[in-house]
mmCIF file as Biopython writes it, N, C-alpha, C and O atoms, coordinates in Angstrom:
data_model
#
loop_
_atom_site.group_PDB
_atom_site.id
_atom_site.type_symbol
_atom_site.label_atom_id
_atom_site.label_alt_id
_atom_site.label_comp_id
_atom_site.label_asym_id
_atom_site.label_entity_id
_atom_site.label_seq_id
_atom_site.pdbx_PDB_ins_code
_atom_site.Cartn_x
_atom_site.Cartn_y
_atom_site.Cartn_z
_atom_site.occupancy
_atom_site.B_iso_or_equiv
_atom_site.auth_seq_id
_atom_site.auth_asym_id
_atom_site.pdbx_PDB_model_num
ATOM 1   N N  . MET A ? 1  ? -1.330 13.595  15.625  1.0 0.0 1  A 1 
ATOM 2   C CA . MET A ? 1  ? -0.588 14.136  14.672  1.0 0.0 1  A 1 
ATOM 3   C C  . MET A ? 1  ? -1.262 14.347  13.424  1.0 0.0 1  A 1 
ATOM 4   O O  . MET A ? 1  ? -1.694 13.420  12.740  1.0 0.0 1  A 1 
ATOM 5   N N  . PRO A ? 2  ? -1.378 15.860  13.051  1.0 0.0 2  A 1 
ATOM 6   C CA . PRO A ? 2  ? -2.248 16.426  11.797  1.0 0.0 2  A 1 
ATOM 7   C C  . PRO A ? 2  ? -1.612 15.913  10.841  1.0 0.0 2  A 1 
ATOM 8   O O  . PRO A ? 2  ? -0.406 15.666  10.864  1.0 0.0 2  A 1 
ATOM 9   N N  . PHE A ? 3  ? -2.444 15.687  9.826   1.0 0.0 3  A 1 
ATOM 10  C CA . PHE A ? 3  ? -2.152 15.248  8.163   1.0 0.0 3  A 1 
ATOM 11  C C  . PHE A ? 3  ? -3.032 15.888  7.330   1.0 0.0 3  A 1 
ATOM 12  O O  . PHE A ? 3  ? -4.169 16.221  7.661   1.0 0.0 3  A 1 
ATOM 13  N N  . ASP A ? 4  ? -2.433 16.102  6.045   1.0 0.0 4  A 1 
ATOM 14  C CA . ASP A ? 4  ? -3.132 16.511  5.015   1.0 0.0 4  A 1 
ATOM 15  C C  . ASP A ? 4  ? -3.536 15.490  3.936   1.0 0.0 4  A 1 
ATOM 16  O O  . ASP A ? 4  ? -2.746 14.566  3.742   1.0 0.0 4  A 1 
ATOM 17  N N  . ILE A ? 5  ? -4.467 15.532  3.339   1.0 0.0 5  A 1 
ATOM 18  C CA . ILE A ? 5  ? -5.012 14.661  2.185   1.0 0.0 5  A 1 
ATOM 19  C C  . ILE A ? 5  ? -4.755 15.414  0.959   1.0 0.0 5  A 1 
ATOM 20  O O  . ILE A ? 5  ? -5.328 16.498  0.851   1.0 0.0 5  A 1 
ATOM 21  N N  . VAL A ? 6  ? -3.996 15.021  0.026   1.0 0.0 6  A 1 
ATOM 22  C CA . VAL A ? 6  ? -3.326 15.809  -1.256  1.0 0.0 6  A 1 
ATOM 23  C C  . VAL A ? 6  ? -3.773 14.557  -2.421  1.0 0.0 6  A 1 
ATOM 24  O O  . VAL A ? 6  ? -3.528 13.358  -2.289  1.0 0.0 6  A 1 
ATOM 25  N N  . ARG A ? 7  ? -4.359 15.091  -3.366  1.0 0.0 7  A 1 
ATOM 26  C CA . ARG A ? 7  ? -4.613 14.173  -4.436  1.0 0.0 7  A 1 
ATOM 27  C C  . ARG A ? 7  ? -3.739 14.929  -5.729  1.0 0.0 7  A 1 
ATOM 28  O O  . ARG A ? 7  ? -3.949 15.977  -6.340  1.0 0.0 7  A 1 
ATOM 29  N N  . ASN A ? 8  ? -2.668 13.892  -5.843  1.0 0.0 8  A 1 
ATOM 30  C CA . ASN A ? 8  ? -1.389 14.180  -6.788  1.0 0.0 8  A 1 
ATOM 31  C C  . ASN A ? 8  ? -0.789 12.999  -7.176  1.0 0.0 8  A 1 
ATOM 32  O O  . ASN A ? 8  ? -1.060 11.913  -6.663  1.0 0.0 8  A 1 
ATOM 33  N N  . ASP A ? 9  ? 0.084  13.179  -8.136  1.0 0.0 9  A 1 
ATOM 34  C CA . ASP A ? 9  ? 0.998  12.166  -8.352  1.0 0.0 9  A 1 
ATOM 35  C C  . ASP A ? 9  ? 2.149  11.973  -7.500  1.0 0.0 9  A 1 
ATOM 36  O O  . ASP A ? 9  ? 3.117  12.725  -7.608  1.0 0.0 9  A 1 
ATOM 37  N N  . ILE A ? 10 ? 2.125  10.968  -6.610  1.0 0.0 10 A 1 
ATOM 38  C CA . ILE A ? 10 ? 3.130  11.033  -5.468  1.0 0.0 10 A 1 
ATOM 39  C C  . ILE A ? 10 ? 4.606  10.967  -6.105  1.0 0.0 10 A 1 
ATOM 40  O O  . ILE A ? 10 ? 5.602  11.290  -5.458  1.0 0.0 10 A 1 
ATOM 41  N N  . LEU A ? 11 ? 4.645  10.588  -7.225  1.0 0.0 11 A 1 
ATOM 42  C CA . LEU A ? 11 ? 6.092  10.670  -7.793  1.0 0.0 11 A 1 
ATOM 43  C C  . LEU A ? 11 ? 6.505  11.807  -8.120  1.0 0.0 11 A 1 
ATOM 44  O O  . LEU A ? 11 ? 7.716  11.921  -8.311  1.0 0.0 11 A 1 
ATOM 45  N N  . ASN A ? 12 ? 5.715  12.871  -8.268  1.0 0.0 12 A 1 
ATOM 46  C CA . ASN A ? 12 ? 6.390  14.334  -8.619  1.0 0.0 12 A 1 
ATOM 47  C C  . ASN A ? 12 ? 6.059  14.988  -7.561  1.0 0.0 12 A 1 
ATOM 48  O O  . ASN A ? 12 ? 6.072  16.205  -7.743  1.0 0.0 12 A 1 
ATOM 49  N N  . MET A ? 13 ? 5.709  14.587  -6.317  1.0 0.0 13 A 1 
ATOM 50  C CA . MET A ? 13 ? 5.877  15.628  -5.239  1.0 0.0 13 A 1 
ATOM 51  C C  . MET A ? 13 ? 7.379  15.593  -4.290  1.0 0.0 13 A 1 
ATOM 52  O O  . MET A ? 13 ? 8.115  14.606  -4.297  1.0 0.0 13 A 1 
ATOM 53  N N  . GLN A ? 14 ? 7.627  16.655  -3.616  1.0 0.0 14 A 1 
ATOM 54  C CA . GLN A ? 14 ? 8.928  16.700  -3.068  1.0 0.0 14 A 1 
ATOM 55  C C  . GLN A ? 14 ? 8.493  16.256  -1.834  1.0 0.0 14 A 1 
ATOM 56  O O  . GLN A ? 14 ? 7.600  16.934  -1.325  1.0 0.0 14 A 1 
ATOM 57  N N  . VAL A ? 15 ? 8.955  15.139  -1.119  1.0 0.0 15 A 1 
ATOM 58  C CA . VAL A ? 15 ? 8.526  14.283  -0.043  1.0 0.0 15 A 1 
ATOM 59  C C  . VAL A ? 15 ? 9.727  13.829  0.791   1.0 0.0 15 A 1 
ATOM 60  O O  . VAL A ? 15 ? 10.711 13.894  0.054   1.0 0.0 15 A 1 
ATOM 61  N N  . ASP A ? 16 ? 10.031 13.448  1.868   1.0 0.0 16 A 1 
ATOM 62  C CA . ASP A ? 16 ? 11.022 13.111  2.473   1.0 0.0 16 A 1 
ATOM 63  C C  . ASP A ? 16 ? 11.170 11.507  2.426   1.0 0.0 16 A 1 
ATOM 64  O O  . ASP A ? 16 ? 12.226 10.892  2.575   1.0 0.0 16 A 1 
ATOM 65  N N  . ALA A ? 17 ? 10.060 11.028  2.219   1.0 0.0 17 A 1 
ATOM 66  C CA . ALA A ? 17 ? 9.886  9.399   1.872   1.0 0.0 17 A 1 
ATOM 67  C C  . ALA A ? 17 ? 8.555  8.769   1.293   1.0 0.0 17 A 1 
ATOM 68  O O  . ALA A ? 17 ? 7.490  9.233   1.699   1.0 0.0 17 A 1 
ATOM 69  N N  . ILE A ? 18 ? 8.551  7.872   0.489   1.0 0.0 18 A 1 
ATOM 70  C CA . ILE A ? 18 ? 7.364  7.326   -0.154  1.0 0.0 18 A 1 
ATOM 71  C C  . ILE A ? 18 ? 7.401  5.901   0.739   1.0 0.0 18 A 1 
ATOM 72  O O  . ILE A ? 18 ? 8.502  5.398   0.963   1.0 0.0 18 A 1 
ATOM 73  N N  . VAL A ? 19 ? 6.262  5.302   1.210   1.0 0.0 19 A 1 
ATOM 74  C CA . VAL A ? 19 ? 5.867  4.296   1.773   1.0 0.0 19 A 1 
ATOM 75  C C  . VAL A ? 19 ? 5.039  3.355   0.781   1.0 0.0 19 A 1 
ATOM 76  O O  . VAL A ? 19 ? 3.986  3.789   0.314   1.0 0.0 19 A 1 
ATOM 77  N N  . ASN A ? 20 ? 5.399  2.336   0.519   1.0 0.0 20 A 1 
ATOM 78  C CA . ASN A ? 20 ? 4.504  1.388   -0.334  1.0 0.0 20 A 1 
ATOM 79  C C  . ASN A ? 20 ? 4.361  0.201   0.200   1.0 0.0 20 A 1 
ATOM 80  O O  . ASN A ? 20 ? 5.250  -0.298  0.890   1.0 0.0 20 A 1 
ATOM 81  N N  . ILE A ? 21 ? 3.116  -0.451  -0.078  1.0 0.0 21 A 1 
ATOM 82  C CA . ILE A ? 21 ? 3.075  -1.813  0.385   1.0 0.0 21 A 1 
ATOM 83  C C  . ILE A ? 21 ? 3.781  -2.713  -0.410  1.0 0.0 21 A 1 
ATOM 84  O O  . ILE A ? 21 ? 4.146  -2.349  -1.527  1.0 0.0 21 A 1 
ATOM 85  N N  . ALA A ? 22 ? 4.017  -3.785  -0.022  1.0 0.0 22 A 1 
ATOM 86  C CA . ALA A ? 22 ? 5.187  -4.785  -0.780  1.0 0.0 22 A 1 
ATOM 87  C C  . ALA A ? 22 ? 4.799  -6.303  -0.488  1.0 0.0 22 A 1 
ATOM 88  O O  . ALA A ? 22 ? 4.089  -6.670  0.449   1.0 0.0 22 A 1 
ATOM 89  N N  . ASN A ? 23 ? 5.300  -7.002  -1.308  1.0 0.0 23 A 1 
ATOM 90  C CA . ASN A ? 23 ? 5.387  -8.446  -1.140  1.0 0.0 23 A 1 
ATOM 91  C C  . ASN A ? 23 ? 6.659  -8.712  -0.165  1.0 0.0 23 A 1 
ATOM 92  O O  . ASN A ? 23 ? 7.458  -7.845  0.188   1.0 0.0 23 A 1 
ATOM 93  N N  . PRO A ? 24 ? 6.687  -10.054 0.192   1.0 0.0 24 A 1 
ATOM 94  C CA . PRO A ? 24 ? 7.707  -10.123 1.016   1.0 0.0 24 A 1 
ATOM 95  C C  . PRO A ? 24 ? 9.403  -10.316 0.338   1.0 0.0 24 A 1 
ATOM 96  O O  . PRO A ? 24 ? 10.481 -10.294 0.932   1.0 0.0 24 A 1 
ATOM 97  N N  . GLU A ? 25 ? 9.159  -10.465 -0.808  1.0 0.0 25 A 1 
ATOM 98  C CA . GLU A ? 25 ? 10.292 -10.359 -1.991  1.0 0.0 25 A 1 
ATOM 99  C C  . GLU A ? 25 ? 10.256 -8.982  -2.599  1.0 0.0 25 A 1 
ATOM 100 O O  . GLU A ? 25 ? 9.284  -8.462  -3.148  1.0 0.0 25 A 1 
ATOM 101 N N  . PRO A ? 26 ? 11.654 -8.380  -2.393  1.0 0.0 26 A 1 
ATOM 102 C CA . PRO A ? 26 ? 11.621 -7.125  -2.874  1.0 0.0 26 A 1 
ATOM 103 C C  . PRO A ? 26 ? 11.819 -7.051  -4.524  1.0 0.0 26 A 1 
ATOM 104 O O  . PRO A ? 26 ? 12.850 -6.602  -5.025  1.0 0.0 26 A 1 
ATOM 105 N N  . ILE A ? 27 ? 10.923 -7.448  -5.148  1.0 0.0 27 A 1 
ATOM 106 C CA . ILE A ? 27 ? 10.752 -7.535  -6.783  1.0 0.0 27 A 1 
ATOM 107 C C  . ILE A ? 27 ? 9.666  -6.389  -7.155  1.0 0.0 27 A 1 
ATOM 108 O O  . ILE A ? 27 ? 8.781  -5.841  -6.498  1.0 0.0 27 A 1 
ATOM 109 N N  . LEU A ? 28 ? 10.129 -6.261  -8.530  1.0 0.0 28 A 1 
ATOM 110 C CA . LEU A ? 28 ? 8.955  -5.062  -9.135  1.0 0.0 28 A 1 
ATOM 111 C C  . LEU A ? 28 ? 7.559  -5.488  -9.166  1.0 0.0 28 A 1 
ATOM 112 O O  . LEU A ? 28 ? 7.322  -6.561  -9.721  1.0 0.0 28 A 1 
ATOM 113 N N  . GLY A ? 29 ? 6.768  -4.937  -8.749  1.0 0.0 29 A 1 
ATOM 114 C CA . GLY A ? 29 ? 5.219  -5.329  -8.951  1.0 0.0 29 A 1 
ATOM 115 C C  . GLY A ? 29 ? 4.710  -4.540  -9.850  1.0 0.0 29 A 1 
ATOM 116 O O  . GLY A ? 29 ? 5.326  -4.282  -10.884 1.0 0.0 29 A 1 
ATOM 117 N N  . TYR A ? 30 ? 3.416  -4.009  -9.557  1.0 0.0 30 A 1 
ATOM 118 C CA . TYR A ? 30 ? 2.841  -3.270  -10.767 1.0 0.0 30 A 1 
ATOM 119 C C  . TYR A ? 30 ? 2.050  -1.893  -10.263 1.0 0.0 30 A 1 
ATOM 120 O O  . TYR A ? 30 ? 1.878  -1.612  -9.077  1.0 0.0 30 A 1 
ATOM 121 N N  . ASP A ? 31 ? 1.672  -1.215  -11.217 1.0 0.0 31 A 1 
ATOM 122 C CA . ASP A ? 31 ? 1.065  0.453   -11.118 1.0 0.0 31 A 1 
ATOM 123 C C  . ASP A ? 31 ? 1.844  1.259   -10.285 1.0 0.0 31 A 1 
ATOM 124 O O  . ASP A ? 31 ? 2.756  1.699   -10.986 1.0 0.0 31 A 1 
ATOM 125 N N  . CYS A ? 32 ? 1.948  1.691   -9.093  1.0 0.0 32 A 1 
ATOM 126 C CA . CYS A ? 32 ? 2.694  2.685   -8.283  1.0 0.0 32 A 1 
ATOM 127 C C  . CYS A ? 32 ? 3.922  1.976   -8.225  1.0 0.0 32 A 1 
ATOM 128 O O  . CYS A ? 32 ? 4.915  2.628   -8.549  1.0 0.0 32 A 1 
ATOM 129 N N  . ASP A ? 33 ? 4.091  0.778   -7.883  1.0 0.0 33 A 1 
ATOM 130 C CA . ASP A ? 33 ? 5.432  -0.032  -7.607  1.0 0.0 33 A 1 
ATOM 131 C C  . ASP A ? 33 ? 6.437  0.361   -8.822  1.0 0.0 33 A 1 
ATOM 132 O O  . ASP A ? 33 ? 7.592  0.748   -8.643  1.0 0.0 33 A 1 
ATOM 133 N N  . THR A ? 34 ? 5.917  0.227   -9.873  1.0 0.0 34 A 1 
ATOM 134 C CA . THR A ? 34 ? 6.542  0.292   -11.044 1.0 0.0 34 A 1 
ATOM 135 C C  . THR A ? 34 ? 7.080  1.623   -11.156 1.0 0.0 34 A 1 
ATOM 136 O O  . THR A ? 34 ? 8.278  1.815   -11.363 1.0 0.0 34 A 1 
ATOM 137 N N  . GLY A ? 35 ? 6.287  2.493   -11.035 1.0 0.0 35 A 1 
ATOM 138 C CA . GLY A ? 35 ? 6.749  4.016   -10.936 1.0 0.0 35 A 1 
ATOM 139 C C  . GLY A ? 35 ? 7.848  4.476   -9.723  1.0 0.0 35 A 1 
ATOM 140 O O  . GLY A ? 35 ? 8.835  5.172   -9.961  1.0 0.0 35 A 1 
ATOM 141 N N  . ILE A ? 36 ? 7.537  4.023   -8.550  1.0 0.0 36 A 1 
ATOM 142 C CA . ILE A ? 36 ? 8.726  3.991   -7.735  1.0 0.0 36 A 1 
ATOM 143 C C  . ILE A ? 36 ? 10.083 3.444   -7.838  1.0 0.0 36 A 1 
ATOM 144 O O  . ILE A ? 36 ? 11.139 3.991   -7.520  1.0 0.0 36 A 1 
ATOM 145 N N  . HIS A ? 37 ? 9.856  2.089   -8.411  1.0 0.0 37 A 1 
ATOM 146 C CA . HIS A ? 37 ? 11.037 1.387   -9.042  1.0 0.0 37 A 1 
ATOM 147 C C  . HIS A ? 37 ? 11.796 2.399   -9.743  1.0 0.0 37 A 1 
ATOM 148 O O  . HIS A ? 37 ? 12.886 2.754   -9.295  1.0 0.0 37 A 1 
ATOM 149 N N  . LYS A ? 38 ? 11.288 2.924   -10.865 1.0 0.0 38 A 1 
ATOM 150 C CA . LYS A ? 38 ? 11.829 3.685   -12.005 1.0 0.0 38 A 1 
ATOM 151 C C  . LYS A ? 38 ? 12.376 4.952   -11.476 1.0 0.0 38 A 1 
ATOM 152 O O  . LYS A ? 38 ? 13.391 5.531   -11.862 1.0 0.0 38 A 1 
ATOM 153 N N  . LYS A ? 39 ? 11.455 5.343   -10.420 1.0 0.0 39 A 1 
ATOM 154 C CA . LYS A ? 39 ? 12.142 6.938   -9.747  1.0 0.0 39 A 1 
ATOM 155 C C  . LYS A ? 39 ? 13.198 6.741   -8.873  1.0 0.0 39 A 1 
ATOM 156 O O  . LYS A ? 39 ? 14.031 7.619   -8.646  1.0 0.0 39 A 1 
ATOM 157 N N  . ALA A ? 40 ? 13.215 5.373   -8.249  1.0 0.0 40 A 1 
ATOM 158 C CA . ALA A ? 40 ? 14.396 5.296   -7.442  1.0 0.0 40 A 1 
ATOM 159 C C  . ALA A ? 40 ? 15.705 5.056   -8.230  1.0 0.0 40 A 1 
ATOM 160 O O  . ALA A ? 40 ? 16.757 5.291   -7.636  1.0 0.0 40 A 1 
ATOM 161 N N  . GLY A ? 41 ? 15.753 4.585   -9.590  1.0 0.0 41 A 1 
ATOM 162 C CA . GLY A ? 41 ? 16.842 4.416   -10.008 1.0 0.0 41 A 1 
ATOM 163 C C  . GLY A ? 41 ? 17.690 3.138   -9.749  1.0 0.0 41 A 1 
ATOM 164 O O  . GLY A ? 41 ? 17.189 2.331   -8.966  1.0 0.0 41 A 1 
ATOM 165 N N  . PRO A ? 42 ? 18.695 2.884   -10.199 1.0 0.0 42 A 1 
ATOM 166 C CA . PRO A ? 42 ? 19.552 1.886   -9.881  1.0 0.0 42 A 1 
ATOM 167 C C  . PRO A ? 42 ? 19.748 1.532   -8.444  1.0 0.0 42 A 1 
ATOM 168 O O  . PRO A ? 42 ? 19.880 0.355   -8.107  1.0 0.0 42 A 1 
ATOM 169 N N  . GLU A ? 43 ? 19.768 2.361   -7.722  1.0 0.0 43 A 1 
ATOM 170 C CA . GLU A ? 43 ? 20.022 2.291   -6.147  1.0 0.0 43 A 1 
ATOM 171 C C  . GLU A ? 43 ? 19.174 1.008   -5.630  1.0 0.0 43 A 1 
ATOM 172 O O  . GLU A ? 43 ? 19.578 0.158   -4.837  1.0 0.0 43 A 1 
ATOM 173 N N  . ILE A ? 44 ? 17.939 1.060   -6.246  1.0 0.0 44 A 1 
ATOM 174 C CA . ILE A ? 44 ? 17.076 -0.161  -5.739  1.0 0.0 44 A 1 
ATOM 175 C C  . ILE A ? 44 ? 17.334 -1.403  -5.620  1.0 0.0 44 A 1 
ATOM 176 O O  . ILE A ? 44 ? 16.818 -2.287  -4.937  1.0 0.0 44 A 1 
ATOM 177 N N  . LEU A ? 45 ? 18.491 -1.389  -6.612  1.0 0.0 45 A 1 
ATOM 178 C CA . LEU A ? 45 ? 18.783 -2.975  -6.981  1.0 0.0 45 A 1 
ATOM 179 C C  . LEU A ? 45 ? 19.612 -3.337  -5.595  1.0 0.0 45 A 1 
ATOM 180 O O  . LEU A ? 45 ? 19.639 -4.479  -5.137  1.0 0.0 45 A 1 
ATOM 181 N N  . GLN A ? 46 ? 20.225 -2.305  -5.043  1.0 0.0 46 A 1 
ATOM 182 C CA . GLN A ? 46 ? 20.790 -2.720  -3.615  1.0 0.0 46 A 1 
ATOM 183 C C  . GLN A ? 46 ? 19.939 -3.207  -2.572  1.0 0.0 46 A 1 
ATOM 184 O O  . GLN A ? 46 ? 20.290 -4.089  -1.788  1.0 0.0 46 A 1 
ATOM 185 N N  . ALA A ? 47 ? 18.659 -2.558  -2.553  1.0 0.0 47 A 1 
ATOM 186 C CA . ALA A ? 47 ? 17.619 -2.878  -1.892  1.0 0.0 47 A 1 
ATOM 187 C C  . ALA A ? 47 ? 17.196 -4.375  -2.117  1.0 0.0 47 A 1 
ATOM 188 O O  . ALA A ? 47 ? 16.689 -5.063  -1.231  1.0 0.0 47 A 1 
ATOM 189 N N  . LYS A ? 48 ? 17.418 -4.744  -3.211  1.0 0.0 48 A 1 
ATOM 190 C CA . LYS A ? 48 ? 16.784 -6.296  -3.579  1.0 0.0 48 A 1 
ATOM 191 C C  . LYS A ? 48 ? 17.780 -7.206  -2.912  1.0 0.0 48 A 1 
ATOM 192 O O  . LYS A ? 48 ? 17.350 -8.326  -2.637  1.0 0.0 48 A 1 
ATOM 193 N N  . LYS A ? 49 ? 19.115 -6.918  -2.580  1.0 0.0 49 A 1 
ATOM 194 C CA . LYS A ? 49 ? 19.816 -7.857  -2.297  1.0 0.0 49 A 1 
ATOM 195 C C  . LYS A ? 49 ? 19.941 -8.176  -0.622  1.0 0.0 49 A 1 
ATOM 196 O O  . LYS A ? 49 ? 20.697 -8.947  -0.032  1.0 0.0 49 A 1 
ATOM 197 N N  . VAL A ? 50 ? 18.856 -7.234  -0.092  1.0 0.0 50 A 1 
ATOM 198 C CA . VAL A ? 50 ? 18.647 -7.751  1.460   1.0 0.0 50 A 1 
ATOM 199 C C  . VAL A ? 50 ? 17.765 -9.054  1.742   1.0 0.0 50 A 1 
ATOM 200 O O  . VAL A ? 50 ? 17.701 -9.527  2.877   1.0 0.0 50 A 1 
ATOM 201 N N  . GLY A ? 51 ? 17.053 -9.639  0.595   1.0 0.0 51 A 1 
ATOM 202 C CA . GLY A ? 51 ? 16.401 -10.573 0.687   1.0 0.0 51 A 1 
ATOM 203 C C  . GLY A ? 51 ? 15.160 -10.600 1.238   1.0 0.0 51 A 1 
ATOM 204 O O  . GLY A ? 51 ? 14.626 -9.495  1.140   1.0 0.0 51 A 1 
ATOM 205 N N  . SER A ? 52 ? 14.454 -11.448 1.802   1.0 0.0 52 A 1 
ATOM 206 C CA . SER A ? 52 ? 12.994 -11.193 2.147   1.0 0.0 52 A 1 
ATOM 207 C C  . SER A ? 52 ? 12.779 -10.184 2.989   1.0 0.0 52 A 1 
ATOM 208 O O  . SER A ? 52 ? 13.807 -9.843  3.574   1.0 0.0 52 A 1 
ATOM 209 N N  . ILE A ? 53 ? 11.651 -9.472  3.317   1.0 0.0 53 A 1 
ATOM 210 C CA . ILE A ? 53 ? 11.411 -8.411  3.986   1.0 0.0 53 A 1 
ATOM 211 C C  . ILE A ? 53 ? 10.262 -8.748  4.892   1.0 0.0 53 A 1 
ATOM 212 O O  . ILE A ? 53 ? 9.122  -8.898  4.450   1.0 0.0 53 A 1 
ATOM 213 N N  . GLY A ? 54 ? 10.553 -8.862  6.106   1.0 0.0 54 A 1 
ATOM 214 C CA . GLY A ? 54 ? 9.168  -9.213  7.045   1.0 0.0 54 A 1 
ATOM 215 C C  . GLY A ? 54 ? 8.537  -8.035  7.250   1.0 0.0 54 A 1 
ATOM 216 O O  . GLY A ? 54 ? 8.942  -6.916  6.935   1.0 0.0 54 A 1 
ATOM 217 N N  . VAL A ? 55 ? 7.068  -8.467  8.040   1.0 0.0 55 A 1 
ATOM 218 C CA . VAL A ? 55 ? 5.968  -7.492  8.148   1.0 0.0 55 A 1 
ATOM 219 C C  . VAL A ? 55 ? 6.781  -6.656  8.998   1.0 0.0 55 A 1 
ATOM 220 O O  . VAL A ? 55 ? 7.620  -7.053  9.806   1.0 0.0 55 A 1 
ATOM 221 N N  . GLY A ? 56 ? 6.389  -5.206  8.689   1.0 0.0 56 A 1 
ATOM 222 C CA . GLY A ? 56 ? 6.879  -4.161  9.402   1.0 0.0 56 A 1 
ATOM 223 C C  . GLY A ? 56 ? 8.335  -3.652  9.441   1.0 0.0 56 A 1 
ATOM 224 O O  . GLY A ? 56 ? 8.829  -2.718  10.073  1.0 0.0 56 A 1 
ATOM 225 N N  . GLN A ? 57 ? 8.925  -4.609  8.511   1.0 0.0 57 A 1 
ATOM 226 C CA . GLN A ? 57 ? 10.433 -4.154  8.132   1.0 0.0 57 A 1 
ATOM 227 C C  . GLN A ? 57 ? 10.347 -2.907  7.049   1.0 0.0 57 A 1 
ATOM 228 O O  . GLN A ? 57 ? 9.347  -2.618  6.392   1.0 0.0 57 A 1 
ATOM 229 N N  . VAL A ? 58 ? 11.562 -2.269  7.017   1.0 0.0 58 A 1 
ATOM 230 C CA . VAL A ? 58 ? 11.586 -1.155  5.933   1.0 0.0 58 A 1 
ATOM 231 C C  . VAL A ? 58 ? 12.897 -1.649  5.348   1.0 0.0 58 A 1 
ATOM 232 O O  . VAL A ? 58 ? 13.657 -2.470  5.862   1.0 0.0 58 A 1 
ATOM 233 N N  . VAL A ? 59 ? 13.042 -1.009  4.174   1.0 0.0 59 A 1 
ATOM 234 C CA . VAL A ? 59 ? 14.403 -0.825  3.496   1.0 0.0 59 A 1 
ATOM 235 C C  . VAL A ? 59 ? 14.475 0.215   2.735   1.0 0.0 59 A 1 
ATOM 236 O O  . VAL A ? 59 ? 13.744 0.426   1.767   1.0 0.0 59 A 1 
ATOM 237 N N  . LYS A ? 60 ? 15.529 1.054   3.205   1.0 0.0 60 A 1 
ATOM 238 C CA . LYS A ? 60 ? 15.668 2.535   3.034   1.0 0.0 60 A 1 
ATOM 239 C C  . LYS A ? 60 ? 16.760 2.678   1.533   1.0 0.0 60 A 1 
ATOM 240 O O  . LYS A ? 60 ? 17.892 2.194   1.496   1.0 0.0 60 A 1 
ATOM 241 N N  . ASN A ? 61 ? 16.181 3.359   0.507   1.0 0.0 61 A 1 
ATOM 242 C CA . ASN A ? 61 ? 16.655 3.526   -0.422  1.0 0.0 61 A 1 
ATOM 243 C C  . ASN A ? 61 ? 17.355 5.435   -0.489  1.0 0.0 61 A 1 
ATOM 244 O O  . ASN A ? 61 ? 16.546 6.347   -0.319  1.0 0.0 61 A 1 
ATOM 245 N N  . GLU A ? 62 ? 18.474 5.673   -0.680  1.0 0.0 62 A 1 
ATOM 246 C CA . GLU A ? 62 ? 19.200 6.917   -0.371  1.0 0.0 62 A 1 
ATOM 247 C C  . GLU A ? 62 ? 18.795 8.019   -1.600  1.0 0.0 62 A 1 
ATOM 248 O O  . GLU A ? 62 ? 19.161 9.192   -1.535  1.0 0.0 62 A 1 
ATOM 249 N N  . ARG A ? 63 ? 18.093 7.554   -2.582  1.0 0.0 63 A 1 
ATOM 250 C CA . ARG A ? 63 ? 17.467 8.611   -3.592  1.0 0.0 63 A 1 
ATOM 251 C C  . ARG A ? 63 ? 16.922 9.872   -3.079  1.0 0.0 63 A 1 
ATOM 252 O O  . ARG A ? 63 ? 16.436 10.695  -3.855  1.0 0.0 63 A 1 
#
């Protein structure tokens, strides 16, 4: 699968998805995580209701 390396602010790019590392509890972290939470808006609070997220699991936000 080909891919491109782009140096840019990921929060300002037109993309289908953003994948971010996370701790097991879907809580606000630092740096890029803070920006992603702000950009996702209030819908991200629904993802927090999921509870613990295991390795390899995904929580989808519709924004």
